[in-house]
C-alpha positions as CSV (number, residue, x, y, z in Angstrom):
1,X,65.7,67.5,-133.3
2,X,64.1,64.0,-133.4
3,X,66.0,61.3,-131.5
4,X,66.6,58.1,-133.5
5,X,68.4,55.0,-132.5
6,X,71.8,54.3,-134.0
7,X,71.1,50.8,-135.5
8,X,68.2,49.2,-137.2
9,X,69.5,45.7,-137.9
10,X,70.2,42.7,-135.6
11,X,73.4,43.0,-133.7
12,X,74.8,39.9,-135.5
13,X,75.3,42.0,-138.6
14,X,78.0,44.0,-136.8
15,X,81.5,42.6,-137.5
16,X,83.5,43.4,-134.4
17,X,86.9,42.7,-136.0
18,X,86.1,45.3,-138.7
19,X,85.2,48.0,-136.3
20,X,87.7,50.8,-135.8
21,X,89.6,51.6,-132.6
22,X,88.4,53.8,-129.9
23,X,91.5,55.9,-130.5
24,X,90.4,56.7,-134.0
25,X,86.9,57.4,-132.8
26,X,88.4,59.9,-130.4
27,X,90.3,61.7,-133.3
28,X,87.0,61.8,-135.3
29,X,85.1,63.3,-132.4
30,X,87.8,65.9,-132.0
31,X,87.5,66.9,-135.7
32,X,83.8,67.2,-135.3
33,X,84.2,69.4,-132.2
34,X,86.6,71.7,-134.1
35,X,84.2,72.0,-137.0
36,X,81.4,72.8,-134.6
37,X,83.6,75.6,-133.1
38,X,83.9,77.1,-136.6
39,X,80.2,76.8,-137.2
40,X,79.5,78.7,-133.9
41,X,81.9,81.5,-135.0
42,X,80.0,81.8,-138.3
43,X,76.5,81.5,-136.7
44,X,75.8,78.3,-138.6
45,X,73.0,76.2,-137.1
46,X,73.8,73.0,-139.0
47,X,76.4,71.9,-141.6
48,X,75.7,69.3,-144.3
49,X,78.9,67.9,-145.9
50,X,78.8,66.2,-149.3
51,X,82.3,66.1,-150.6
52,X,83.4,62.5,-150.2
53,X,86.8,63.4,-148.7
54,X,85.1,65.5,-146.0
55,X,82.6,62.9,-145.2
56,X,85.5,60.4,-144.7
57,X,87.4,63.0,-142.6
58,X,84.5,63.4,-140.1
59,X,83.3,59.7,-140.2
60,X,86.1,57.5,-141.5
61,X,83.5,56.0,-143.9
62,X,84.1,55.8,-147.6
63,X,81.1,54.3,-149.5
64,X,83.3,54.0,-152.6
65,X,80.3,54.4,-154.9
66,X,78.2,57.5,-154.2
67,X,75.4,57.1,-156.8
68,X,73.2,57.3,-153.6
69,X,74.5,60.3,-151.8
70,X,75.9,60.1,-148.3
71,X,75.6,63.1,-146.0
72,X,77.5,64.0,-142.9
73,X,75.6,66.4,-140.7
74,X,76.9,68.5,-137.8
75,X,74.6,70.5,-135.6
76,X,75.3,72.6,-132.4
77,X,74.8,69.5,-130.2
78,X,74.9,66.4,-132.4
79,X,76.5,64.8,-135.5
80,X,75.4,61.9,-137.7
81,X,76.1,60.1,-140.9
82,X,73.1,59.7,-143.2
83,X,73.5,57.0,-145.8
84,X,71.3,55.0,-148.2
85,X,70.1,51.9,-146.3
86,X,72.3,49.6,-148.5
87,X,75.4,51.3,-147.1
88,X,74.3,50.9,-143.4
89,X,76.4,47.8,-142.5
90,X,79.5,49.1,-144.1
91,X,79.2,52.5,-142.4
92,X,78.5,50.9,-139.0
93,X,81.3,48.3,-139.2
94,X,84.1,50.5,-140.7
95,X,83.1,54.0,-139.9
96,X,84.1,55.9,-136.8
97,X,81.1,58.1,-136.1
98,X,78.8,57.5,-133.2
99,X,75.5,57.7,-135.1
100,X,74.6,56.2,-138.4
101,X,71.1,56.9,-139.8
102,X,69.5,55.8,-143.1
103,X,67.2,56.8,-145.9
104,X,65.6,54.6,-148.6
105,X,64.5,51.0,-148.5
106,X,67.0,48.1,-148.6
107,X,66.7,44.8,-146.6
108,X,65.7,44.9,-142.9
109,X,67.1,48.4,-142.2
110,X,64.4,50.8,-141.0
111,X,65.0,54.3,-142.6
112,X,64.2,57.7,-141.2
113,X,62.5,58.4,-144.5
114,X,62.5,57.2,-148.1
115,X,63.8,60.4,-149.5
116,X,67.1,61.9,-148.1
117,X,65.7,65.4,-148.0
118,X,62.7,64.2,-146.0
119,X,65.0,62.4,-143.7
120,X,67.1,65.6,-143.2
121,X,64.0,67.6,-142.5
122,X,62.8,65.1,-139.9
123,X,66.2,65.1,-138.3
124,X,66.9,68.8,-138.4
125,X,63.4,70.1,-137.7
126,X,61.3,72.7,-139.4
127,X,62.6,75.9,-137.7
128,X,64.5,78.4,-139.9
129,X,68.2,77.8,-140.0
130,X,71.5,79.0,-141.3
131,X,72.9,76.0,-143.2
132,X,76.6,75.5,-143.7
133,X,77.6,73.9,-147.1
134,X,80.7,73.4,-149.1
135,X,80.5,76.2,-151.6
136,X,83.2,74.8,-153.9
137,X,81.4,71.4,-154.2
138,X,77.6,71.6,-153.8
139,X,75.4,72.1,-156.9
140,X,72.8,74.8,-157.4
141,X,70.2,72.1,-157.8
142,X,71.0,70.6,-154.4
143,X,71.0,74.0,-152.7
144,X,67.6,74.7,-154.2
145,X,66.2,71.4,-152.9
146,X,67.7,72.0,-149.5
147,X,66.2,75.5,-149.3
148,X,62.8,74.2,-150.2
149,X,62.8,71.2,-147.9
150,X,64.8,72.3,-144.9
151,X,63.6,75.9,-144.3
152,X,67.0,77.4,-144.9
153,X,67.1,81.1,-144.1
154,X,70.6,81.5,-145.6
155,X,73.6,79.5,-146.6
156,X,77.1,79.9,-145.3
157,X,80.2,78.6,-147.1
158,X,82.2,76.2,-144.8
159,X,84.4,74.7,-147.4
160,X,87.5,76.6,-146.3
161,X,86.8,75.7,-142.7
162,X,86.9,72.0,-143.5
163,X,90.1,72.5,-145.6
164,X,91.8,74.3,-142.7
165,X,91.0,71.5,-140.4
166,X,92.3,68.8,-142.8
167,X,95.6,70.8,-143.2
168,X,96.8,69.8,-139.7
169,X,97.1,66.0,-139.5
170,X,96.6,64.1,-136.3
171,X,98.8,61.1,-135.4
172,X,96.4,58.6,-137.0
173,X,96.6,60.5,-140.3
174,X,100.4,60.9,-140.2
175,X,100.8,57.1,-139.5
176,X,98.8,56.4,-142.7
177,X,100.8,58.9,-144.7
178,X,104.0,57.1,-143.6
179,X,102.6,53.8,-144.8
180,X,101.7,55.4,-148.1
181,X,105.2,56.8,-148.3
182,X,106.6,53.3,-147.9
183,X,104.5,52.1,-150.8
184,X,105.3,54.9,-153.2
185,X,109.0,54.7,-152.5
186,X,108.8,51.0,-153.4
187,X,106.7,51.8,-156.5
188,X,109.1,54.4,-157.9
189,X,112.2,52.5,-157.0
190,X,110.9,49.4,-158.8
191,X,109.9,51.4,-161.8
192,X,113.4,52.9,-162.1
193,X,115.0,49.4,-161.9
194,X,112.7,48.2,-164.7
195,X,113.7,51.3,-166.8
196,X,117.3,50.5,-166.4
197,X,116.6,46.9,-167.6
198,X,115.1,48.4,-170.8
199,X,111.4,48.5,-169.9
200,X,108.9,50.8,-171.6
201,X,106.9,53.4,-169.7
202,X,104.0,51.0,-169.5
203,X,106.2,48.0,-168.4
204,X,107.9,49.9,-165.7
205,X,104.7,51.2,-164.2
206,X,103.2,47.7,-164.3
207,X,106.2,46.4,-162.3
208,X,106.0,49.3,-159.9
209,X,102.2,48.8,-159.3
210,X,102.7,45.1,-158.8
211,X,105.4,45.6,-156.2
212,X,103.3,48.1,-154.3
213,X,100.3,45.8,-154.4
214,X,102.3,42.8,-153.1
215,X,103.6,45.0,-150.2
216,X,100.1,46.2,-149.4
217,X,98.7,42.6,-149.5
218,X,101.5,41.3,-147.3
219,X,101.9,44.0,-144.7
220,X,98.7,46.1,-144.6
221,X,95.8,43.9,-145.8
222,X,93.4,45.4,-143.2
223,X,93.6,48.9,-144.8
224,X,91.5,49.8,-147.8
225,X,93.1,51.2,-150.9
226,X,89.9,52.6,-152.3
227,X,89.7,56.2,-153.4
228,X,86.9,58.8,-153.4
229,X,84.4,58.5,-156.2
230,X,81.9,60.6,-158.0
231,X,78.2,59.8,-158.6
232,X,78.9,57.7,-161.7
233,X,82.3,56.1,-161.1
234,X,83.7,54.0,-158.2
235,X,87.4,54.4,-157.3
236,X,87.9,50.9,-156.0
237,X,91.7,50.9,-156.3
238,X,94.0,54.0,-156.1
239,X,97.5,52.4,-156.2
240,X,99.1,54.4,-159.0
241,X,102.6,54.3,-160.5
242,X,103.1,55.9,-163.9
243,X,105.8,57.3,-166.1
244,X,106.2,59.7,-169.0
245,X,109.2,61.0,-170.9
246,X,110.5,64.1,-172.7
247,X,107.9,66.5,-174.2
248,X,105.0,64.5,-172.8
249,X,106.2,65.4,-169.3
250,X,105.0,68.9,-170.1
251,X,101.4,67.5,-170.1
252,X,101.6,67.3,-166.3
253,X,99.7,64.1,-165.9
254,X,98.9,61.5,-168.7
255,X,99.1,57.8,-169.2
256,X,102.3,55.9,-169.9
257,X,102.9,54.5,-173.4
258,X,104.9,51.7,-175.0
259,X,107.8,54.1,-175.5
260,X,111.2,52.8,-174.3
261,X,113.3,55.7,-173.0
262,X,116.5,56.2,-175.1
263,X,119.9,57.8,-174.3
264,X,119.5,61.6,-174.0
265,X,116.0,61.3,-172.7
266,X,114.6,62.4,-169.3
267,X,111.9,60.2,-168.0
268,X,109.9,60.5,-164.7
269,X,108.4,57.6,-162.7
270,X,105.8,58.9,-160.2
271,X,103.5,57.3,-157.6
272,X,100.5,57.9,-155.4
273,X,99.2,55.1,-153.2
274,X,96.1,55.7,-151.1
275,X,95.8,53.5,-148.1
276,X,93.2,53.9,-145.3
277,X,92.1,57.0,-147.2
278,X,95.4,58.8,-147.2
279,X,98.1,59.2,-149.8
280,X,101.4,60.9,-150.4
281,X,103.4,61.3,-153.6
282,X,106.9,60.9,-154.9
283,X,108.4,61.8,-158.3
284,X,111.9,61.3,-159.7
285,X,113.5,62.7,-162.8
286,X,115.7,60.1,-164.4
287,X,118.5,60.8,-166.9
288,X,118.9,58.1,-169.5
289,X,122.7,57.8,-170.0
290,X,123.3,61.6,-170.7
291,X,121.3,64.7,-171.5
292,X,122.0,68.0,-173.3
293,X,123.3,71.1,-171.6
294,X,119.9,72.7,-171.0
295,X,118.5,69.6,-169.2
296,X,121.7,69.2,-167.2
297,X,121.6,72.8,-166.1
298,X,117.9,72.5,-165.2
299,X,118.6,69.3,-163.2
300,X,121.4,70.9,-161.2
301,X,119.2,74.0,-160.5
302,X,116.4,71.7,-159.4
303,X,118.6,69.9,-156.9
304,X,120.0,73.2,-155.6
305,X,116.5,74.6,-155.1
306,X,115.3,71.5,-153.2
307,X,118.3,71.5,-150.9
308,X,117.9,75.2,-150.2
309,X,114.2,74.7,-149.3
310,X,115.0,71.7,-147.1
311,X,117.4,73.9,-145.2
312,X,114.7,76.5,-144.4
313,X,111.6,74.5,-143.8
314,X,110.3,74.7,-140.2
315,X,107.3,76.0,-138.3
316,X,106.8,79.8,-138.7
317,X,108.1,80.0,-142.3
318,X,105.7,81.4,-144.9
319,X,104.6,79.2,-147.7
320,X,105.3,81.9,-150.2
321,X,108.9,82.3,-148.9
322,X,109.6,78.8,-150.1
323,X,108.3,79.6,-153.5
324,X,110.1,82.9,-153.9
325,X,113.4,81.3,-152.8
326,X,113.1,78.4,-155.3
327,X,112.1,80.8,-158.1
328,X,115.1,83.0,-157.5
329,X,117.4,80.0,-157.9
330,X,115.7,79.2,-161.2
331,X,115.9,82.8,-162.5
332,X,119.6,82.9,-161.6
333,X,120.1,79.7,-163.6
334,X,118.4,81.3,-166.7
335,X,115.0,79.7,-166.5
336,X,112.9,82.8,-165.6
337,X,110.7,82.4,-168.6
338,X,109.3,79.0,-167.6
339,X,108.8,79.3,-163.9
340,X,106.1,77.0,-162.4
341,X,103.0,78.4,-160.6
342,X,103.8,76.6,-157.4
343,X,106.5,74.3,-156.0
344,X,104.5,72.1,-153.7
345,X,101.0,71.4,-152.3
346,X,99.3,69.7,-149.5
347,X,98.7,65.9,-149.4
348,X,96.4,63.6,-147.5
349,X,92.9,62.7,-148.4
350,X,93.3,64.5,-151.8
351,X,96.2,64.0,-154.2
352,X,96.5,67.8,-154.6
353,X,95.3,69.1,-151.3
354,X,95.0,72.6,-150.0
355,X,97.2,74.7,-149.8
356,X,99.7,75.5,-152.7
357,X,103.3,76.5,-152.1
358,X,103.0,79.6,-154.2
359,X,103.4,83.4,-154.2
360,X,100.7,85.1,-152.2
361,X,100.2,82.3,-149.7
362,X,101.3,84.0,-146.5
363,X,100.1,81.2,-144.2
364,X,102.8,79.9,-141.9
365,X,104.0,76.3,-141.7
366,X,102.7,74.5,-138.7
367,X,103.5,71.1,-137.1
368,X,101.3,68.4,-138.5
369,X,101.1,69.8,-142.0
370,X,101.9,67.3,-144.8
371,X,103.1,68.9,-148.0
372,X,105.2,68.2,-151.1
373,X,108.5,69.9,-151.9
374,X,108.7,69.9,-155.7
375,X,110.3,72.9,-157.4
376,X,110.3,71.9,-161.0
377,X,110.7,73.2,-164.5
378,X,108.6,72.2,-167.5
379,X,108.5,73.1,-171.2
380,X,108.1,71.3,-174.5
381,X,111.8,71.2,-175.2
382,X,112.9,70.5,-171.7
383,X,110.2,68.0,-170.8
384,X,110.1,68.2,-167.1
385,X,112.8,68.3,-164.4
386,X,111.1,67.8,-161.1
387,X,111.7,65.6,-158.0
388,X,108.9,65.5,-155.5
389,X,109.1,64.4,-151.9
390,X,106.4,64.5,-149.3
391,X,107.3,65.7,-145.8
392,X,105.5,66.4,-142.5
393,X,106.2,69.5,-140.5
394,X,107.4,68.8,-137.0
395,X,107.8,71.0,-133.9
396,X,111.4,72.0,-134.8
397,X,111.6,71.3,-138.5
398,X,110.3,68.5,-140.7
399,X,110.6,64.8,-141.4
400,X,110.8,63.1,-144.7
401,X,107.9,60.8,-145.4
402,X,109.2,59.6,-148.8
403,X,112.8,58.5,-148.4
404,X,113.9,57.3,-151.9
405,X,117.4,58.6,-152.9
406,X,117.4,62.4,-153.6
407,X,120.6,62.8,-155.7
408,X,120.9,62.9,-159.5
409,X,119.6,59.6,-161.0
410,X,121.3,58.4,-164.2
411,X,120.6,55.0,-165.7
412,X,122.1,53.2,-168.7
413,X,119.1,51.5,-170.2
414,X,119.6,48.3,-172.1
415,X,119.0,48.7,-175.9
C-alpha cells in the first residue's frame, strides 16, 4: 500500500479548538480495531464503508452532504478516510481518524487521484483482494466499478459486523445519548403543555422544537445537530418534535396538521433529537379529557406491559422474551388481533437501529446497549396507544435515558 501524508494544506487551516479530544480518538481507534478483528475472522483483506452512519462511527466525520461520496477504508494494518478535496478541512478539524486522504480537485489540497476509484486503487494496490462491503447498502453499480478497478477476487458482506459493533455503546456514545434524552424530554413536555393550552398538532410541535433548539443553543452549542444524508439531500438539522391524533396515529409516522385535539381524542407528541451524531426517542400518548372504554383498556394494558418489562430488563435476558411477555399481556386484555410486530428497537446513530425487540431475536441483552421500550397498540379505530422510553443496559439492570413522567397523561384542552 502506498504511503501518503495525512495533510495537504498549510497548518494554519487547522482549527485546534474544533479538533476532537484524544479520548474520542481512542474510542474510534478501538472501534476500528474491533472491525479489523471481524475482517480477519472472515478473511477480508480490506473493507470499504459507504453508509454515512458507519463512516461517522469509524471516523466521527459527517460530511452532511454526500453528493461526492466519502469512503472509510480499513485494511489489515491501516485505516483512512477518503473524501472529496472540498471536505478535507472539515474532516481534519472535526473528524477523529488519524489519516484523511482526498480525491478530486478543490483549492490547494493535493489529491491522491482525481477519481475516487483511481485513488482507492492507488491506496490499496493491484493485488487480488477479498473486499468487505455493506451488502444492505452498496449498489450493484458501485460493486461493478470496484470489481473492475480494485482487482476484487470476491466480496464479503460486513454490514452485520458493523451493526453488531454499533449495538454496544462506549462511554462517549452514551454521554451523547443522555444529552439527546434531555432534549427530547423537553420537547415532548413542552408539546404537551401547549396541547393543554389548546394548541393544534402543528403549534405544539413548533413550541416543542423551539424549546429544544433554545436548550441546544444555550447548553450544547459545540455539538452538531446534523443528521446523515443521501446523495441528493442534506440533513442539516435533525431536531424533531411532532404530533398526530386518533386514526392518523395508525400511519406510524406522518406530519402534524392544524387539527386541535378534542375531548375523547388520543394524541401523541414524539421527539427525536440528534446531537453529536446520536439520538434517542420518547413518545407519550395523551388522553384529551376522557376516552372510550376500548382506548381506556388499551392504555391500562400498555402501562401494565411497560412496567412488567421494566421489572425484567437486565443483562442476559433475551430480546424475544421481552416481546413475548408484552404480547401475552395484550392478548389477555383482548387485543390479540392487533399485536405489533415489535415492542422496541435500538437507538444511536440511526433512529431505528438494529436490533428489533421481537419474536425470533434470541440475542441477549448486554451492558452498553441502548434500546427503546415501547409496547404499543395501533388500529384505525384505536389510533395508537404507545409510550416509548429509551434506556441503556447496565451491568446489573438498566438506566432510563428519557425521564419524562411515565404515568397516565390526561389533559383538559382549552376549547
